[in-house]
N, CA, C, O and the ligand as a Tripos MOL2 file, in Angstrom:
@<TRIPOS>MOLECULE
protein
  317   315    80     0     0
PROTEIN
NO_CHARGES

@<TRIPOS>ATOM
      1 N          83.5640   93.5200  111.5430 N.3       1 MET1
      2 CA         84.8290   93.3720  112.0860 C.3       1 MET1
      3 C          84.9080   94.3700  113.3710 C.2       1 MET1
      4 O          84.5980   95.5610  113.3880 O.2       1 MET1
      5 N          85.3280   93.6970  114.2770 N.am      2 ILE2
      6 CA         85.4860   94.2410  115.6380 C.3       2 ILE2
      7 C          87.1310   94.3140  116.0190 C.2       2 ILE2
      8 O          87.8350   93.3110  115.8930 O.2       2 ILE2
      9 N          87.6060   95.4430  116.4380 N.am      3 GLU3
     10 CA         89.0340   95.7040  116.8470 C.3       3 GLU3
     11 C          89.2100   95.1600  118.0660 C.2       3 GLU3
     12 O          88.4020   95.4420  118.9520 O.2       3 GLU3
     13 N          90.2450   94.3270  118.3130 N.am      4 ILE4
     14 CA         90.6660   93.5600  119.4390 C.3       4 ILE4
     15 C          91.9040   94.2200  119.9240 C.2       4 ILE4
     16 O          92.9020   94.3240  119.2120 O.2       4 ILE4
     17 N          91.8180   94.7480  121.3630 N.am      5 GLU5
     18 CA         93.0760   95.2220  121.9620 C.3       5 GLU5
     19 C          94.0660   93.9360  122.3150 C.2       5 GLU5
     20 O          93.7290   92.9510  122.9720 O.2       5 GLU5
     21 N          95.2840   94.1650  121.7590 N.am      6 VAL6
     22 CA         96.2330   93.0930  122.0460 C.3       6 VAL6
     23 C          97.3890   93.9350  122.8560 C.2       6 VAL6
     24 O          97.8710   94.9840  122.4270 O.2       6 VAL6
     25 N          97.7290   93.3530  124.0060 N.am      7 LYS7
     26 CA         98.4280   93.9450  124.9650 C.3       7 LYS7
     27 C          99.8320   93.4350  124.6530 C.2       7 LYS7
     28 O         100.7320   94.2110  124.3320 O.2       7 LYS7
     29 N         100.0320   91.8970  124.7700 N.am      8 ALA8
     30 CA        101.4200   91.4000  124.5060 C.3       8 ALA8
     31 C         101.3940   91.2150  122.8760 C.2       8 ALA8
     32 O         100.9740   90.1800  122.3590 O.2       8 ALA8
     33 N         101.7960   92.1190  122.2650 N.am      9 LYS9
     34 CA        101.8610   92.1410  120.7720 C.3       9 LYS9
     35 C         102.9410   91.2370  120.2850 C.2       9 LYS9
     36 O         102.7540   90.4890  119.3260 O.2       9 LYS9
     37 N         104.1360   91.3010  120.9750 N.am     10 GLY10
     38 CA        105.1990   90.3240  120.3720 C.3      10 GLY10
     39 C         104.6890   88.9500  120.4350 C.2      10 GLY10
     40 O         104.9040   88.2350  119.4560 O.2      10 GLY10
     41 N         104.0590   88.4800  121.4180 N.am     11 THR11
     42 CA        103.4950   87.0040  121.6680 C.3      11 THR11
     43 C         102.5850   86.7720  120.6560 C.2      11 THR11
     44 O         102.6130   85.7870  119.9180 O.2      11 THR11
     45 N         101.5780   87.8910  120.6010 N.am     12 TYR12
     46 CA        100.4190   87.6500  119.5460 C.3      12 TYR12
     47 C         101.0630   87.3960  118.2860 C.2      12 TYR12
     48 O         100.6480   86.4330  117.6400 O.2      12 TYR12
     49 N         102.1100   88.1670  117.7700 N.am     13 LEU13
     50 CA        102.5110   88.0270  116.4270 C.3      13 LEU13
     51 C         103.1810   86.5860  116.3400 C.2      13 LEU13
     52 O         103.0360   85.8680  115.3510 O.2      13 LEU13
     53 N         103.8530   86.2590  117.3480 N.am     14 LYS14
     54 CA        104.4820   84.9210  117.1370 C.3      14 LYS14
     55 C         103.3480   83.7930  116.8820 C.2      14 LYS14
     56 O         103.4790   82.9040  116.0410 O.2      14 LYS14
     57 N         102.3920   83.9230  117.5920 N.am     15 GLU15
     58 CA        101.3020   82.7980  117.4650 C.3      15 GLU15
     59 C         100.4430   82.9890  116.2450 C.2      15 GLU15
     60 O          99.8450   82.0390  115.7410 O.2      15 GLU15
     61 N         100.3790   84.2220  115.7650 N.am     16 HIS16
     62 CA         99.2970   84.4320  114.6900 C.3      16 HIS16
     63 C          99.9300   84.8910  113.3120 C.2      16 HIS16
     64 O          99.2760   84.9330  112.2700 O.2      16 HIS16
     65 N         101.1700   85.2060  113.4030 N.am     17 TYR17
     66 CA        101.9500   85.6130  112.0640 C.3      17 TYR17
     67 C         101.8760   84.3770  110.9870 C.2      17 TYR17
     68 O         102.3410   83.2590  111.2060 O.2      17 TYR17
     69 N         101.2860   84.7310  109.9250 N.am     18 PRO18
     70 CA        101.0760   83.5640  108.8800 C.3      18 PRO18
     71 C         102.2540   83.1440  108.1100 C.2      18 PRO18
     72 O         102.1860   82.1800  107.3470 O.2      18 PRO18
     73 N         103.3290   83.8210  108.2750 N.am     19 PHE19
     74 CA        104.5430   83.2890  107.4940 C.3      19 PHE19
     75 C         105.5690   82.8500  108.5570 C.2      19 PHE19
     76 O         105.4220   82.9850  109.7720 O.2      19 PHE19
     77 N         106.6250   82.3080  107.9290 N.am     20 GLU20
     78 CA        107.7980   81.8570  108.7890 C.3      20 GLU20
     79 C         108.5080   82.8760  109.6180 C.2      20 GLU20
     80 O         108.6740   82.7800  110.8340 O.2      20 GLU20
     81 N         108.9750   84.0080  108.7460 N.am     21 ASP21
     82 CA        109.8410   84.9590  109.5500 C.3      21 ASP21
     83 C         109.0670   85.9050  110.3270 C.2      21 ASP21
     84 O         108.6120   86.8980  109.7610 O.2      21 ASP21
     85 N         108.8640   85.7040  111.5850 N.am     22 VAL22
     86 CA        108.0070   86.5640  112.3520 C.3      22 VAL22
     87 C         108.8870   87.9590  112.5570 C.2      22 VAL22
     88 O         109.9930   87.9010  113.0950 O.2      22 VAL22
     89 N         108.3670   89.1260  112.1280 N.am     23 PRO23
     90 CA        109.0610   90.3200  112.1020 C.3      23 PRO23
     91 C         109.2220   90.8250  113.8310 C.2      23 PRO23
     92 O         108.4460   90.4250  114.6980 O.2      23 PRO23
     93 N         110.1260   91.5600  114.0380 N.am     24 LYS24
     94 CA        110.3560   92.1140  115.3540 C.3      24 LYS24
     95 C         109.4080   93.2620  115.4390 C.2      24 LYS24
     96 O         109.1070   93.8890  114.4230 O.2      24 LYS24
     97 N         108.9010   93.5750  116.6740 N.am     25 LEU25
     98 CA        108.0510   94.7960  116.8520 C.3      25 LEU25
     99 C         108.5870   96.1430  116.4760 C.2      25 LEU25
    100 O         107.8420   97.1110  116.3240 O.2      25 LEU25
    101 N         109.9460   96.1990  116.3190 N.am     26 SER26
    102 CA        110.6790   97.3460  115.9830 C.3      26 SER26
    103 C         110.9170   97.4180  114.5230 C.2      26 SER26
    104 O         111.3880   98.4560  114.0590 O.2      26 SER26
    105 N         110.6220   96.3550  113.7090 N.am     27 ASP27
    106 CA        110.7840   96.3290  112.3560 C.3      27 ASP27
    107 C         109.8800   97.2880  111.5830 C.2      27 ASP27
    108 O         108.7710   97.6000  112.0170 O.2      27 ASP27
    109 N         110.3410   97.7210  110.5040 N.am     28 LYS28
    110 CA        109.5890   98.6780  109.6830 C.3      28 LYS28
    111 C         108.8560   97.8390  108.3500 C.2      28 LYS28
    112 O         109.5530   97.0270  107.7420 O.2      28 LYS28
    113 N         107.6450   98.0350  107.9910 N.am     29 LYS29
    114 CA        107.0990   97.4340  107.0110 C.3      29 LYS29
    115 C         106.3270   98.4300  106.1150 C.2      29 LYS29
    116 O         105.9430   99.5260  106.5240 O.2      29 LYS29
    117 N         106.1470   98.0110  104.9810 N.am     30 LEU30
    118 CA        105.3950   98.8110  103.9000 C.3      30 LEU30
    119 C         104.2030   98.1930  103.9350 C.2      30 LEU30
    120 O         104.1410   96.9720  104.0760 O.2      30 LEU30
    121 N         103.0470   99.0070  103.8040 N.am     31 CYS31
    122 CA        101.6820   98.2790  103.5210 C.3      31 CYS31
    123 C         101.4510   98.7920  102.2420 C.2      31 CYS31
    124 O         101.3970  100.0000  102.0100 O.2      31 CYS31
    125 N         101.2890   97.7650  101.2630 N.am     32 ILE32
    126 CA        101.1320   98.1600   99.7990 C.3      32 ILE32
    127 C          99.5160   98.4540   99.4630 C.2      32 ILE32
    128 O          99.1130   98.6750   98.3200 O.2      32 ILE32
    129 N          98.7230   98.4230  100.5610 N.am     33 HIS33
    130 CA         97.3270   99.0350  100.2370 C.3      33 HIS33
    131 C          97.3610  100.5440  100.3470 C.2      33 HIS33
    132 O          96.9070  101.3050   99.4930 O.2      33 HIS33
    133 N          98.0280  100.9550  101.6440 N.am     34 CYS34
    134 CA         98.0100  102.4960  101.7750 C.3      34 CYS34
    135 C          99.5050  103.2650  101.3720 C.2      34 CYS34
    136 O          99.7570  104.4530  101.5740 O.2      34 CYS34
    137 N         100.2340  102.4540  100.8750 N.am     35 ASP35
    138 CA        101.5930  102.7610  100.5950 C.3      35 ASP35
    139 C         102.2080  103.4070  101.5860 C.2      35 ASP35
    140 O         103.0070  104.2860  101.2630 O.2      35 ASP35
    141 N         101.9960  103.1430  102.9180 N.am     36 LYS36
    142 CA        102.7250  103.8080  103.9900 C.3      36 LYS36
    143 C         103.7020  102.9050  104.8890 C.2      36 LYS36
    144 O         103.3750  101.7610  105.2070 O.2      36 LYS36
    145 N         104.8960  103.4720  105.2740 N.am     37 VAL37
    146 CA        105.6940  102.5920  106.0500 C.3      37 VAL37
    147 C         105.3350  102.8270  107.5250 C.2      37 VAL37
    148 O         105.2840  103.9360  108.0570 O.2      37 VAL37
    149 N         105.0930  101.6500  108.1200 N.am     38 PHE38
    150 CA        104.8410  101.7540  109.6990 C.3      38 PHE38
    151 C         105.7170  100.8720  110.5430 C.2      38 PHE38
    152 O         106.4190  100.0320  109.9810 O.2      38 PHE38
    153 N         105.7280  100.9960  111.8080 N.am     39 THR39
    154 CA        106.5650  100.0330  112.7300 C.3      39 THR39
    155 C         105.4700   98.8340  113.1080 C.2      39 THR39
    156 O         104.2710   99.0190  113.3180 O.2      39 THR39
    157 N         106.1340   97.6300  113.1430 N.am     40 VAL40
    158 CA        105.2730   96.5770  113.1170 C.3      40 VAL40
    159 C         104.4210   96.5860  114.5050 C.2      40 VAL40
    160 O         103.3280   96.0220  114.5360 O.2      40 VAL40
    161 N         104.9470   97.2390  115.6480 N.am     41 LYS41
    162 CA        104.3820   97.1370  116.8640 C.3      41 LYS41
    163 C         103.0980   97.9790  116.7550 C.2      41 LYS41
    164 O         102.3420   97.9200  117.7250 O.2      41 LYS41
    165 N         102.7490   98.7440  115.7310 N.am     42 ASP42
    166 CA        101.5610   99.5120  115.6590 C.3      42 ASP42
    167 C         100.4340   98.7320  114.9650 C.2      42 ASP42
    168 O          99.3920   99.2970  114.6330 O.2      42 ASP42
    169 N         100.6410   97.5250  114.7660 N.am     43 PHE43
    170 CA         99.5050   96.8160  114.0870 C.3      43 PHE43
    171 C          98.3300   96.7160  114.7230 C.2      43 PHE43
    172 O          98.3440   96.7430  115.9540 O.2      43 PHE43
    173 N          97.2910   96.6040  114.1350 N.am     44 LYS44
    174 CA         95.9560   96.4110  114.9350 C.3      44 LYS44
    175 C          95.4060   95.0220  114.4380 C.2      44 LYS44
    176 O          95.7540   94.5030  113.3770 O.2      44 LYS44
    177 N          94.5660   94.5170  115.2670 N.am     45 VAL45
    178 CA         93.8770   93.2230  115.1480 C.3      45 VAL45
    179 C          92.4950   93.4380  115.0830 C.2      45 VAL45
    180 O          91.9170   94.1920  115.8650 O.2      45 VAL45
    181 N          91.8760   92.7490  114.0960 N.am     46 PHE46
    182 CA         90.3750   92.7870  114.0940 C.3      46 PHE46
    183 C          89.8300   91.2920  113.9020 C.2      46 PHE46
    184 O          90.4510   90.4320  113.2760 O.2      46 PHE46
    185 N          88.7050   91.1110  114.4640 N.am     47 LYS47
    186 CA         88.0460   89.7730  114.4620 C.3      47 LYS47
    187 C          86.7090   89.8030  113.6680 C.2      47 LYS47
    188 O          85.8980   90.6960  113.9130 O.2      47 LYS47
    189 N          86.4260   88.7700  112.6370 N.am     48 ASP48
    190 CA         85.2290   88.8880  112.0550 C.3      48 ASP48
    191 C          84.1770   88.0230  112.6430 C.2      48 ASP48
    192 O          84.3020   87.5170  113.7580 O.2      48 ASP48
    193 N          83.1270   87.8550  111.8760 N.am     49 GLU49
    194 CA         81.9760   87.2020  112.6340 C.3      49 GLU49
    195 C          82.1870   85.7530  112.8420 C.2      49 GLU49
    196 O          81.4520   85.1030  113.5870 O.2      49 GLU49
    197 N          83.1230   85.2670  112.2330 N.am     50 THR50
    198 CA         83.4120   83.7080  112.3460 C.3      50 THR50
    199 C          84.5410   83.5540  113.4820 C.2      50 THR50
    200 O          84.9280   82.4600  113.8930 O.2      50 THR50
    201 N          85.0240   84.8260  113.9420 N.am     51 GLY51
    202 CA         85.9980   84.6730  115.0650 C.3      51 GLY51
    203 C          87.4590   84.5990  114.6680 C.2      51 GLY51
    204 O          88.3880   84.5140  115.4710 O.2      51 GLY51
    205 N          87.5770   84.6420  113.2230 N.am     52 PHE52
    206 CA         89.0050   84.6840  112.7120 C.3      52 PHE52
    207 C          89.5340   85.9920  112.9360 C.2      52 PHE52
    208 O          88.9080   87.0230  112.6900 O.2      52 PHE52
    209 N          90.7100   85.9420  113.4110 N.am     53 GLU53
    210 CA         91.4350   87.2920  113.7630 C.3      53 GLU53
    211 C          92.4180   87.6860  112.6140 C.2      53 GLU53
    212 O          93.1560   86.8510  112.0910 O.2      53 GLU53
    213 N          92.3900   88.9560  112.2600 N.am     54 TYR54
    214 CA         93.2400   89.4420  111.1710 C.3      54 TYR54
    215 C          94.1710   90.4710  111.9240 C.2      54 TYR54
    216 O          93.8150   91.2600  112.7990 O.2      54 TYR54
    217 N          95.4610   90.2960  111.3930 N.am     55 ILE55
    218 CA         96.5590   91.2020  111.7560 C.3      55 ILE55
    219 C          96.4040   92.3380  110.7810 C.2      55 ILE55
    220 O          96.6440   92.0470  109.6090 O.2      55 ILE55
    221 N          96.0520   93.5700  111.0430 N.am     56 CYS56
    222 CA         95.8290   94.6080  110.0070 C.3      56 CYS56
    223 C          96.8960   95.6780  110.1930 C.2      56 CYS56
    224 O          97.6220   95.8120  111.1780 O.2      56 CYS56
    225 N          96.8730   96.4680  109.0080 N.am     57 CYS57
    226 CA         97.6790   97.6570  109.0040 C.3      57 CYS57
    227 C          97.2580   98.6650  109.9150 C.2      57 CYS57
    228 O          96.0610   98.9260  110.0360 O.2      57 CYS57
    229 N          98.2020   99.2950  110.6130 N.am     58 PRO58
    230 CA         97.9250  100.4110  111.6790 C.3      58 PRO58
    231 C          96.9150  101.5270  111.1400 C.2      58 PRO58
    232 O          96.2030  102.2120  111.8750 O.2      58 PRO58
    233 N          96.9540  101.5960  109.9370 N.am     59 ASN59
    234 CA         95.9390  102.6110  109.4040 C.3      59 ASN59
    235 C          94.5280  102.1350  109.0560 C.2      59 ASN59
    236 O          93.7720  102.8760  108.4290 O.2      59 ASN59
    237 N          94.1370  100.8390  109.4740 N.am     60 ALA60
    238 CA         92.7910  100.4040  109.5040 C.3      60 ALA60
    239 C          91.8890  101.4690  110.3450 C.2      60 ALA60
    240 O          92.4300  101.9280  111.3510 O.2      60 ALA60
    241 N          90.9190  101.7930  110.1200 N.am     61 LEU61
    242 CA         89.9020  101.2270  109.1180 C.3      61 LEU61
    243 C          90.1460  101.9660  107.5890 C.2      61 LEU61
    244 O          89.7360  101.4440  106.5520 O.2      61 LEU61
    245 N          90.8220  103.1600  107.6230 N.am     62 GLU62
    246 CA         91.0270  103.8650  106.4530 C.3      62 GLU62
    247 C          91.6410  102.8880  105.4490 C.2      62 GLU62
    248 O          91.4000  103.0140  104.2480 O.2      62 GLU62
    249 N          92.4350  101.9090  105.9220 N.am     63 CYS63
    250 CA         93.1760  101.0910  105.0920 C.3      63 CYS63
    251 C          92.7350   99.5940  105.1460 C.2      63 CYS63
    252 O          92.7120   99.0720  106.2610 O.2      63 CYS63
    253 N          92.4320   98.9540  104.2150 N.am     64 ASP64
    254 CA         91.9350   97.5860  104.4180 C.3      64 ASP64
    255 C          93.0700   96.3620  104.3320 C.2      64 ASP64
    256 O          92.8070   95.1630  104.2370 O.2      64 ASP64
    257 N          94.4100   96.9740  104.3900 N.am     65 GLY65
    258 CA         95.5640   95.9540  104.3370 C.3      65 GLY65
    259 C          95.6620   95.1270  105.5400 C.2      65 GLY65
    260 O          95.3560   95.5910  106.6390 O.2      65 GLY65
    261 N          96.0810   93.9020  105.3870 N.am     66 THR66
    262 CA         96.3480   92.9500  106.4210 C.3      66 THR66
    263 C          97.7820   92.5810  106.1720 C.2      66 THR66
    264 O          98.4570   93.0380  105.2500 O.2      66 THR66
    265 N          98.1910   91.7170  107.0680 N.am     67 VAL67
    266 CA         99.5470   91.3450  107.2930 C.3      67 VAL67
    267 C         100.0940   90.7600  105.9600 C.2      67 VAL67
    268 O         101.3120   90.8270  105.7970 O.2      67 VAL67
    269 N          99.3560   90.2140  105.0220 N.am     68 ILE68
    270 CA         99.6900   89.6690  103.7620 C.3      68 ILE68
    271 C         100.0550   90.8050  102.7680 C.2      68 ILE68
    272 O         100.6600   90.5840  101.7190 O.2      68 ILE68
    273 N          99.6700   91.9650  103.1460 N.am     69 ASP69
    274 CA         99.9980   93.1610  102.2490 C.3      69 ASP69
    275 C         101.2520   94.0200  102.6730 C.2      69 ASP69
    276 O         101.5820   95.1040  102.1920 O.2      69 ASP69
    277 N         101.9350   93.2500  103.7560 N.am     70 TRP70
    278 CA        103.1940   94.0750  104.3260 C.3      70 TRP70
    279 C         104.3210   93.4860  103.4620 C.2      70 TRP70
    280 O         104.4190   92.3140  103.0980 O.2      70 TRP70
    281 N         105.1720   94.5280  103.1950 N.am     71 PHE71
    282 CA        106.4010   94.1630  102.4700 C.3      71 PHE71
    283 C         107.6140   94.6860  103.3570 C.2      71 PHE71
    284 O         107.5530   95.7570  103.9610 O.2      71 PHE71
    285 N         108.5960   93.9380  103.3840 N.am     72 SER72
    286 CA        109.8520   94.4720  104.0900 C.3      72 SER72
    287 C         110.4920   95.6960  103.5630 C.2      72 SER72
    288 O         110.5880   95.8730  102.3480 O.2      72 SER72
    289 N         110.9040   96.4920  104.3720 N.am     73 VAL73
    290 CA        111.4990   97.8770  104.1010 C.3      73 VAL73
    291 C         113.0040   97.8030  104.4420 C.2      73 VAL73
    292 O         113.3460   97.3600  105.5380 O.2      73 VAL73
    293 N         113.9200   98.2260  103.5310 N.am     74 ASP74
    294 CA        115.2580   98.2880  103.6440 C.3      74 ASP74
    295 C         115.2400   99.6610  104.5370 C.2      74 ASP74
    296 O         114.6060  100.6680  104.2210 O.2      74 ASP74
    297 N         115.9200   99.5440  105.5170 N.am     75 GLU75
    298 CA        115.9360  100.5790  106.4760 C.3      75 GLU75
    299 C         116.8910  101.6970  106.0220 C.2      75 GLU75
    300 O         116.8710  102.8140  106.5390 O.2      75 GLU75
    301 N         117.7980  101.3140  104.9490 N.am     76 GLU76
    302 CA        118.5420  102.4640  104.4550 C.3      76 GLU76
    303 C         117.8790  103.2540  103.2970 C.2      76 GLU76
    304 O         118.3780  104.2420  102.7580 O.2      76 GLU76
    305 N         116.7380  102.7120  103.0000 N.am     77 GLU77
    306 CA        115.9620  103.4890  101.9250 C.3      77 GLU77
    307 C         115.1380  104.5860  102.5520 C.2      77 GLU77
    308 O         114.5360  104.4370  103.6150 O.2      77 GLU77
    309 N         115.1410  105.7390  101.8100 N.am     78 LYS78
    310 CA        114.2910  106.8700  102.2220 C.3      78 LYS78
    311 C         112.9860  106.8170  101.5050 C.2      78 LYS78
    312 O         112.9560  106.6390  100.2870 O.2      78 LYS78
    313 N         111.8650  106.9700  102.2470 N.am     79 PHE79
    314 CA        110.6810  106.9230  101.6770 C.3      79 PHE79
    315 C         110.0590  108.3390  101.6830 C.2      79 PHE79
    316 O         108.9450  108.5260  101.1950 O.2      79 PHE79
    317 ZN         97.7270  100.0440  105.0610 Zn       80 ZN80
@<TRIPOS>BOND
     1     1     2 1
     2     2     3 1
     3     3     4 2
     4     3     5 am
     5     5     6 1
     6     6     7 1
     7     7     8 2
     8     7     9 am
     9     9    10 1
    10    10    11 1
    11    11    12 2
    12    11    13 am
    13    13    14 1
    14    14    15 1
    15    15    16 2
    16    15    17 am
    17    17    18 1
    18    18    19 1
    19    19    20 2
    20    19    21 am
    21    21    22 1
    22    22    23 1
    23    23    24 2
    24    23    25 am
    25    25    26 1
    26    26    27 1
    27    27    28 2
    28    27    29 am
    29    29    30 1
    30    30    31 1
    31    31    32 2
    32    31    33 am
    33    33    34 1
    34    34    35 1
    35    35    36 2
    36    35    37 am
    37    37    38 1
    38    38    39 1
    39    39    40 2
    40    39    41 am
    41    41    42 1
    42    42    43 1
    43    43    44 2
    44    43    45 am
    45    45    46 1
    46    46    47 1
    47    47    48 2
    48    47    49 am
    49    49    50 1
    50    50    51 1
    51    51    52 2
    52    51    53 am
    53    53    54 1
    54    54    55 1
    55    55    56 2
    56    55    57 am
    57    57    58 1
    58    58    59 1
    59    59    60 2
    60    59    61 am
    61    61    62 1
    62    62    63 1
    63    63    64 2
    64    63    65 am
    65    65    66 1
    66    66    67 1
    67    67    68 2
    68    67    69 am
    69    69    70 1
    70    70    71 1
    71    71    72 2
    72    71    73 am
    73    73    74 1
    74    74    75 1
    75    75    76 2
    76    75    77 am
    77    77    78 1
    78    78    79 1
    79    79    80 2
    80    79    81 am
    81    81    82 1
    82    82    83 1
    83    83    84 2
    84    83    85 am
    85    85    86 1
    86    86    87 1
    87    87    88 2
    88    87    89 am
    89    89    90 1
    90    90    91 1
    91    91    92 2
    92    91    93 am
    93    93    94 1
    94    94    95 1
    95    95    96 2
    96    95    97 am
    97    97    98 1
    98    98    99 1
    99    99   100 2
   100    99   101 am
   101   101   102 1
   102   102   103 1
   103   103   104 2
   104   103   105 am
   105   105   106 1
   106   106   107 1
   107   107   108 2
   108   107   109 am
   109   109   110 1
   110   110   111 1
   111   111   112 2
   112   111   113 am
   113   113   114 1
   114   114   115 1
   115   115   116 2
   116   115   117 am
   117   117   118 1
   118   118   119 1
   119   119   120 2
   120   119   121 am
   121   121   122 1
   122   122   123 1
   123   123   124 2
   124   123   125 am
   125   125   126 1
   126   126   127 1
   127   127   128 2
   128   127   129 am
   129   129   130 1
   130   130   131 1
   131   131   132 2
   132   131   133 am
   133   133   134 1
   134   134   135 1
   135   135   136 2
   136   135   137 am
   137   137   138 1
   138   138   139 1
   139   139   140 2
   140   139   141 am
   141   141   142 1
   142   142   143 1
   143   143   144 2
   144   143   145 am
   145   145   146 1
   146   146   147 1
   147   147   148 2
   148   147   149 am
   149   149   150 1
   150   150   151 1
   151   151   152 2
   152   151   153 am
   153   153   154 1
   154   154   155 1
   155   155   156 2
   156   155   157 am
   157   157   158 1
   158   158   159 1
   159   159   160 2
   160   159   161 am
   161   161   162 1
   162   162   163 1
   163   163   164 2
   164   163   165 am
   165   165   166 1
   166   166   167 1
   167   167   168 2
   168   167   169 am
   169   169   170 1
   170   170   171 1
   171   171   172 2
   172   171   173 am
   173   173   174 1
   174   174   175 1
   175   175   176 2
   176   175   177 am
   177   177   178 1
   178   178   179 1
   179   179   180 2
   180   179   181 am
   181   181   182 1
   182   182   183 1
   183   183   184 2
   184   183   185 am
   185   185   186 1
   186   186   187 1
   187   187   188 2
   188   187   189 am
   189   189   190 1
   190   190   191 1
   191   191   192 2
   192   191   193 am
   193   193   194 1
   194   194   195 1
   195   195   196 2
   196   195   197 am
   197   197   198 1
   198   198   199 1
   199   199   200 2
   200   199   201 am
   201   201   202 1
   202   202   203 1
   203   203   204 2
   204   203   205 am
   205   205   206 1
   206   206   207 1
   207   207   208 2
   208   207   209 am
   209   209   210 1
   210   210   211 1
   211   211   212 2
   212   211   213 am
   213   213   214 1
   214   214   215 1
   215   215   216 2
   216   215   217 am
   217   217   218 1
   218   218   219 1
   219   219   220 2
   220   219   221 am
   221   221   222 1
   222   222   223 1
   223   223   224 2
   224   223   225 am
   225   225   226 1
   226   226   227 1
   227   227   228 2
   228   227   229 am
   229   229   230 1
   230   230   231 1
   231   231   232 2
   232   231   233 am
   233   233   234 1
   234   234   235 1
   235   235   236 2
   236   235   237 am
   237   237   238 1
   238   238   239 1
   239   239   240 2
   240   239   241 am
   241   241   242 1
   242   242   243 1
   243   243   244 2
   244   243   245 am
   245   245   246 1
   246   246   247 1
   247   247   248 2
   248   247   249 am
   249   249   250 1
   250   250   251 1
   251   251   252 2
   252   251   253 am
   253   253   254 1
   254   254   255 1
   255   255   256 2
   256   255   257 am
   257   257   258 1
   258   258   259 1
   259   259   260 2
   260   259   261 am
   261   261   262 1
   262   262   263 1
   263   263   264 2
   264   263   265 am
   265   265   266 1
   266   266   267 1
   267   267   268 2
   268   267   269 am
   269   269   270 1
   270   270   271 1
   271   271   272 2
   272   271   273 am
   273   273   274 1
   274   274   275 1
   275   275   276 2
   276   275   277 am
   277   277   278 1
   278   278   279 1
   279   279   280 2
   280   279   281 am
   281   281   282 1
   282   282   283 1
   283   283   284 2
   284   283   285 am
   285   285   286 1
   286   286   287 1
   287   287   288 2
   288   287   289 am
   289   289   290 1
   290   290   291 1
   291   291   292 2
   292   291   293 am
   293   293   294 1
   294   294   295 1
   295   295   296 2
   296   295   297 am
   297   297   298 1
   298   298   299 1
   299   299   300 2
   300   299   301 am
   301   301   302 1
   302   302   303 1
   303   303   304 2
   304   303   305 am
   305   305   306 1
   306   306   307 1
   307   307   308 2
   308   307   309 am
   309   309   310 1
   310   310   311 1
   311   311   312 2
   312   311   313 am
   313   313   314 1
   314   314   315 1
   315   315   316 2
@<TRIPOS>SUBSTRUCTURE
     1 MET1         2 RESIDUE 1 A MET
     2 ILE2         6 RESIDUE 1 A ILE
     3 GLU3        10 RESIDUE 1 A GLU
     4 ILE4        14 RESIDUE 1 A ILE
     5 GLU5        18 RESIDUE 1 A GLU
     6 VAL6        22 RESIDUE 1 A VAL
     7 LYS7        26 RESIDUE 1 A LYS
     8 ALA8        30 RESIDUE 1 A ALA
     9 LYS9        34 RESIDUE 1 A LYS
    10 GLY10       38 RESIDUE 1 A GLY
    11 THR11       42 RESIDUE 1 A THR
    12 TYR12       46 RESIDUE 1 A TYR
    13 LEU13       50 RESIDUE 1 A LEU
    14 LYS14       54 RESIDUE 1 A LYS
    15 GLU15       58 RESIDUE 1 A GLU
    16 HIS16       62 RESIDUE 1 A HIS
    17 TYR17       66 RESIDUE 1 A TYR
    18 PRO18       70 RESIDUE 1 A PRO
    19 PHE19       74 RESIDUE 1 A PHE
    20 GLU20       78 RESIDUE 1 A GLU
    21 ASP21       82 RESIDUE 1 A ASP
    22 VAL22       86 RESIDUE 1 A VAL
    23 PRO23       90 RESIDUE 1 A PRO
    24 LYS24       94 RESIDUE 1 A LYS
    25 LEU25       98 RESIDUE 1 A LEU
    26 SER26      102 RESIDUE 1 A SER
    27 ASP27      106 RESIDUE 1 A ASP
    28 LYS28      110 RESIDUE 1 A LYS
    29 LYS29      114 RESIDUE 1 A LYS
    30 LEU30      118 RESIDUE 1 A LEU
    31 CYS31      122 RESIDUE 1 A CYS
    32 ILE32      126 RESIDUE 1 A ILE
    33 HIS33      130 RESIDUE 1 A HIS
    34 CYS34      134 RESIDUE 1 A CYS
    35 ASP35      138 RESIDUE 1 A ASP
    36 LYS36      142 RESIDUE 1 A LYS
    37 VAL37      146 RESIDUE 1 A VAL
    38 PHE38      150 RESIDUE 1 A PHE
    39 THR39      154 RESIDUE 1 A THR
    40 VAL40      158 RESIDUE 1 A VAL
    41 LYS41      162 RESIDUE 1 A LYS
    42 ASP42      166 RESIDUE 1 A ASP
    43 PHE43      170 RESIDUE 1 A PHE
    44 LYS44      174 RESIDUE 1 A LYS
    45 VAL45      178 RESIDUE 1 A VAL
    46 PHE46      182 RESIDUE 1 A PHE
    47 LYS47      186 RESIDUE 1 A LYS
    48 ASP48      190 RESIDUE 1 A ASP
    49 GLU49      194 RESIDUE 1 A GLU
    50 THR50      198 RESIDUE 1 A THR
    51 GLY51      202 RESIDUE 1 A GLY
    52 PHE52      206 RESIDUE 1 A PHE
    53 GLU53      210 RESIDUE 1 A GLU
    54 TYR54      214 RESIDUE 1 A TYR
    55 ILE55      218 RESIDUE 1 A ILE
    56 CYS56      222 RESIDUE 1 A CYS
    57 CYS57      226 RESIDUE 1 A CYS
    58 PRO58      230 RESIDUE 1 A PRO
    59 ASN59      234 RESIDUE 1 A ASN
    60 ALA60      238 RESIDUE 1 A ALA
    61 LEU61      242 RESIDUE 1 A LEU
    62 GLU62      246 RESIDUE 1 A GLU
    63 CYS63      250 RESIDUE 1 A CYS
    64 ASP64      254 RESIDUE 1 A ASP
    65 GLY65      258 RESIDUE 1 A GLY
    66 THR66      262 RESIDUE 1 A THR
    67 VAL67      266 RESIDUE 1 A VAL
    68 ILE68      270 RESIDUE 1 A ILE
    69 ASP69      274 RESIDUE 1 A ASP
    70 TRP70      278 RESIDUE 1 A TRP
    71 PHE71      282 RESIDUE 1 A PHE
    72 SER72      286 RESIDUE 1 A SER
    73 VAL73      290 RESIDUE 1 A VAL
    74 ASP74      294 RESIDUE 1 A ASP
    75 GLU75      298 RESIDUE 1 A GLU
    76 GLU76      302 RESIDUE 1 A GLU
    77 GLU77      306 RESIDUE 1 A GLU
    78 LYS78      310 RESIDUE 1 A LYS
    79 PHE79      314 RESIDUE 1 A PHE
    80 ZN80       317 GROUP 0 **** ****
């Protein structure tokens, strides 16, 4: 897996986000792999040997969570 530098993260997310509700870059998400809350704009992108691009947890490579492991966070909740 090679990390890709994405400059236009908002556009990237709109084009590659696998689900319908594309989050805002300022949204907070919980990664259930590392159990940490992060800001969406900090996501990383990795490409595998086949050229498939994965939207990953900001804590990659320590964390192997990808976009499918992100859960919405209620801003009012304290973690
Ligand atoms: Zn994670």
